[in-house]
N, C-alpha and C positions, 0 to 999 in steps of 0.2 A: 261492322265487324263485331263478332260476339266472342265471349270467352269459352274456352274449353279446357278447364284446369283439372289436373289430377296431381296429387302429391303423395309421396311416401310419408308414412308417419314420422320417419326420421327427419325428412326435410321440414315438416311442419314444426317438429320440436326445435330444430335449429333456427328456423325463421322467427318463431315466437319465444325463443330462449327458455324452453321448458324442459324438464327432466322426463325422459321417456322410460316407461316401464312396459316391456313387451317387445313386439315384433316391429322393428324399424322399417322393414320392407312392406308392411301392410299398406295397401293403396287406399287413399281417401279421396273421394270425388265430390262430396257435398257435406252439408251440416244437417243435423236433425235433433229433435227433442228427445229427452230421455224416454218418454213413453212410446214414441212412434218411430224412432230411428231404426234403420236396417243396416245390414252389412254394407261396408263401403262408406258409411257416414261417420262423422265425428260429432259427439254431443258434449254437454257440459253440465256440471252441478255447481250452482252457486248458492242456492237456498236449501238449508238443511232439511226443510219440510219435505223435500223430494228425495231424500237419501234412500228411502225404502224402495225406490224404483231402480236403483243401481243394479241389483243382482239380476233383475229381469231384462235390463236394457240390452237390446241387440245391436247397438252401435259397435262399429269395429274398435272405437276408442272413445274415452271420455276424459274431458279436462276436469280435474278434481284437485282438492287440497290433499296433501300427503296422507292425512288420516283416513281418507276414503279409498285409497288406492286398492287395498285388499278386497274391497267389495265390488270392484269392477269385474264384469264377466269376462272381458277380453283384455284389451290394452288400456293403458292410462297415460295421460300427460299431466305431470304434477305442476301445479301453479299455486302461488300464495294468494292470487286474486283471480279465480276462475272466470268471473264475469268479464273482467278486463281482457283476459286472454281470449275469451270467446269473441269479444268485440274485435280484437285484432285478427282473429281467424276469419271473421266475415269479410274482411278486406281481401283475403286470399281467394275467396270464392264469389266475389261480387260479379254478378252476371249482367250489370248494366251495359248497354251498347257502348262500344269504344268509338268515339268520333275522330275520324282522320282529318288532318288539317285540310280545310277547303273553305271557299266562300260561295254560298249559293247564288246563282245569277239573279234571283229575285230580291236579294238584300239591297238596301239603299245605304250606301256608305259615303259620308262626306269626304271630299278630297283631302281635308286636313287631318283626318283621323289617322292615328298611328297604331297599326295592328302588327303584332309579332307574326312571323311567318308560320308559326306552329298552331295558330288559332283555328277553331271551327266556327263558322258563321252560318246559321241555318236559314231556312226560307223566310222571307218577309221580315227580316230583321231590319230595324232602322237605327243607324249610328250617325249621330250629328257631329258638328264641328269640334275639333280638338279633343276628341275622345282618344284615350290611350288604353290599349288592351295588351296585357303581358303574355308571356309564353304559355302554351298549352291550355289556353282558356277555351271553353265551349259555350257558345251563345245560342240557345235554343230558338226554335221558330217563333216568330212574332214578338221577339223582345224589342224594347225601345231603350236606347241609351242616349240621354240628352247631352247638351254641350258641356265640355270640360269634365266629363266623367272619367275617372281613372280606375282601372282594374289591375291588380297585381297579377302574379302568375298562378296558373292551375286553378282558375275560378270556373265554376260550373253554374251557369244560369239556365234553368229549365224554361220551357216555353212560356211566352207571354208575361215575362217579368218586365216591369217598367221602372227605370231608374232616371229620375229627373236630373236636371243640370247640376253641376258642381257637387257631385257625390264622389267620395274617395273610398275604395274598397281594397283591402290588403290581399295577401296571398291565400290560396286554398279555400276561398269562400264557396259555399253552396247555397243558392237561393232558388226556392221552389216556385212552381207556377203560380201566377196570379198575384205575387207580392209586389208592393209599390214602395220604393225607397226614395225619399226626398220630396214627397208632396208637401204642400203648405201646411204648417202647423195651424191649429185652430185658434187664431188670434183675432179678436175684434174689440173695438172700443165703442161703448154706447154713448151717443151724444144727447141722449134724452128722448130721442124719437126713433133712431135707427142704429144699427150696428155698422161701424166703419171698419173696413178690413185693414188689418195691420200686415203690411207686406213682409214676408218672411225672407230675410236677407242673409241668413246663415246657410249652412249646408249640412251634410251628414258625413261623418268620418267613421268608417267601419274598419276594424283591425284585421289581423290574420286569423285563420282557422275559425271563422264564424259561419254558422249555418242558420238559415232563416226558412221557416216552413211556409206552406201554401197560404196565400191570401192574407199575409201579414202586412202591416203598414208601419213604416218608420218615418215620422215627419221631420222635415228640415228645421233648423233652428231659426228663431226670430232674428237674432243678431249674431250669436255665436253658434257653432256647430252642435248638432246632436251627436253624441259619441257612443259607439258600441265597441267595447274593448276586445282585445284578443281572446279567442276561445269561447266567446258567448254563444249559447245555443238558444234559438228562439223557435218555439213551436208554431203550429198553425193558428191563424185567425187571432193574432196578437196585435194590439195597438200600442205603439210607443209614441208619446207626444213630443212636441218640440222642446229642444234644449235638455232632454234627458241625458243622463250619463250612466251607462251600465258597465259595471266593473268586470274585470277579467274573470273568465271561466264561470260566469253566472248563467243560470238556466231560467228561461221564462216559458212556462208551460201554456198550453192552449187556452185561447179565449181570455187571456189576461189583458186588462186595460190599464195603462199607466199614463196618468195625466202629465201635463207639461212640467218641465223643470224639476223632475224627480231624479235624485242621485241614488243609485243602488251600488253597493259595495262589491267586493270580490267574493267569489264562491257563494253567492246567494242563490236561493231557489224561490221563484214566485210560482206557487201551485196553480193548477188549472182553475180558470174562472176567477182568479183573485184580481185585486185592483189596488191602486194607490192614488190618493188625491194629490193635487199639484203642490210643488214647492216644499217637498219634504225630502229627508235623506234617510237611507237605510244602511246600517253598518255592515261590515264584512261578515260573512258566514251566518247570515240570517235565513231561516227557512220559513216562508209564509205558506200556511196550509191552504188547500183548495178552498175557493169561495170566500176567502178572507179579504176584508177591506182594510187597508192600512191607511188610517186617517190622521196619523201624526208620525213624526220622525221616530225611528228606532235606533238607539245608540249602543245597544249591546247585542252580541251574537246570541242565537238561540232559535227556538221554534215558536212562532206566533200564530194564533188562530182567532177567528171570530165566526159569527153565524150560529146556526142551530143544527142539531142532528135531525135526521129524518124521523118521523113517527107517523102513526095512523092519523088521518085527517081529523077525526073526531077529537083525538088527544091534542093535536096541534091547535085546533080552534079554542079548546078550553085554556090551553097554555097562553095563547095570544090574549085572551080576555084577562088573564091574571097579569100578563106583562103590562097591559094598559093600566092596571090598578097599582102598579109599583110606586108611582109618584105619590099617590094618596096614602099608601101604606107607609112610605118613608116619612111623610109629614106627621102621620099619627104616631109613629115610633119616636120621632123627635120630641113630640109633646109629652109622651109617656116618660122619656128620659129626663125631661126637665122637672117632672113632679117629684117632690121630696119623698124619700123612702121612709114611710112611717114605721116600718118594722124595725128600723135601727134606733127608734126612740125608746 
């Protein structure tokens, strides 16, 4: 089943709790950008840098702050936070296929599994013993759910997601293709000659309203559970090690690597390609810039960065040579500081 949605502007204003300026009977059938929108589309302005595009915008309506309403060519929806209102509008026009409740005959479901009547189970899904799946969940083709996995209601697992045994996931989760939840954490003890595997005896506990991007991995705990709290959003190709704890409403951007036993607070952002060494903690409301390595605990909110800006290769090579000389420069500086100041005599 597919969507076929059309709304009057008045209906959208009511659904999004926005003030309408203009024709409430205007029909909106889709969304568009300020630059390329056409009649019948709804656009938005959240970045003042694009305000100059308002007067030429051909969208039937634009979501704007009150101060920009007079610049709209046609109709306006007034919002204090236009980007948030735009996000809510995307839900009205979401065109993802709607899965009707059914179980594909090729699915392998253990007799002890407890599935709500309203679930969709796609082709070649494997569901093992004692799995519990709540109302209106959708399990895409090729997914694997190991023993004692529990899903809340309204969860959406895209194709080929693997969830190992004893993983708990709350309501409204979205997990994209290729992600693996609950694989063994990277734990080994070296006996002098070889690495001895440490069996990972914990699980993974994922809260409500969590989204996990494609090909991301969240390892199970060694003894206690790895914890992903309510509202956390995890991008593509992210690695979260065993026994990590990610606080509520934090964002982990693409290609981030978080070593084991890291605690990240609430409302944090780990920028793309960033990383954190193991056994540290990060306070609430910390923003780590892209490509930054967090090598020690952070106890205060704020923005933290490391790494170098890009430059021409020839300049970077010269700078790298100077960087290698820093230690000797510091030693020479200390010697100079120890010498008596003859000018003061």
